[in-house]
N, C-alpha and C positions, 0 to 999 in steps of 0.2 A: 740721365730726364725720368720725370714722372710721366706716363702715360698721354695725363688729360692737360698737363704741357708740352708736349709734343705733338698732342691731335689739338691742340688749342694752334700753337707758331704756323707749323704745314695750312694750315683755316687761315689763314693773315697771311701768308708768303703768297698761298693764292690770289687774295684777295689784291693784293699787291701786283701780279698778276695781270688781273685779268686789270687792273683801274691801268695799266699801262708800265705801271716804275719796273718791276723788272722785268730784259727785257734779252733776248738775241746779244743783242749791241755793248750792254752794258753788265757782262757776266761777270767777270772779275772782281764787280761792289754790289752786285747782286746781299749781298751780309752788311756793307756798306751805306745799303739804300733802307731797306729790310730795320738792321736795330741798330744805325751808328747815327744815321741823317736828321731826328728827331728822338721823342721818344716817345717809350712802344704804352707805359702808363704815364698820367699821368696828375697828379694828387697825390699823398698822403695820401690820404681815403682810400681808393679804387687802390692805388696800390698793395697798401690793408689789405682794401677786400678779397684782392689779387692771390697773396698767399694766407689766404683766410681755405681760400677753391681751392687754393692747390693744396691744401695742405703742409706747407711750409714754418717750421718758425720762422719768425725774426733774426734769430741769434744761428738756425744751420740756415740762411738765406746768402747772413753776412757772410760765417766762414767761408760757403762755395766760396761769397768772390773777389773775400784775401785770400784764399788760396788755387784759386788761377791765377792770382795775378803774383804770386810766390812764382807757379808755376812757367810764367809765361816773361816774365817780369825780374826776377829773383828778389821782392820786395814790395811790398804796399802802398802804395802810394797813397791812395784811396781811403777816404772813414766812410763808413757804408752806417751811419748812421744815423737812416733815416727813410720809411720803408718806399720813397721812389725813387729814390738812386738806388736803392740796395734793386730794387723789382726788373728795371732799368740795367742793371750790368747781370743779371742771372737773365732775362731776353737776350743781351747780347752772348752774352758764354755759350748758350739753349738753340738763338739763331743758329753760331756757327758749331759746333757739334750737328743739328739738322742740317744746314745746309750739305757739310762735311762725309755726313753720313751718307746721305742724296746722293752723292758727285754725279752729277744733272752735266753733263757736255751745252743742253739748252734747253731754251721756255718750252716743245712738246718733251723732252724727256723727265724735267722740271714735277709740268703736272701731273700724269704717267706713274712717277715717285707715287707724288704729294696725298696722292688720287685714295692711292693702295694703302694706305697708312691706317 
């Protein structure tokens, strides 16, 4: 994961903590609430700009998403034929990776670890 994406997602997670969306009570669902409950990026233009800002080509992004599905489900079932779907899946994948790497047991640990990124 690129550093720019890691920093952006870390700040996004911190914002969710500050907004009371991620709590100690819903720890098992942090990834769901952060990256699956709603779109991370809305709109094709915004998603295309997100890819440009992070220096990721559309084909590279689609390939990452397809490989994730193959690795986790044995096949790919989605078409990553537009930037909005692709970017939201990337946010899902990278968000899962970030939260897994942090391995925080409570909000205080999560915040402490995110603030060091």
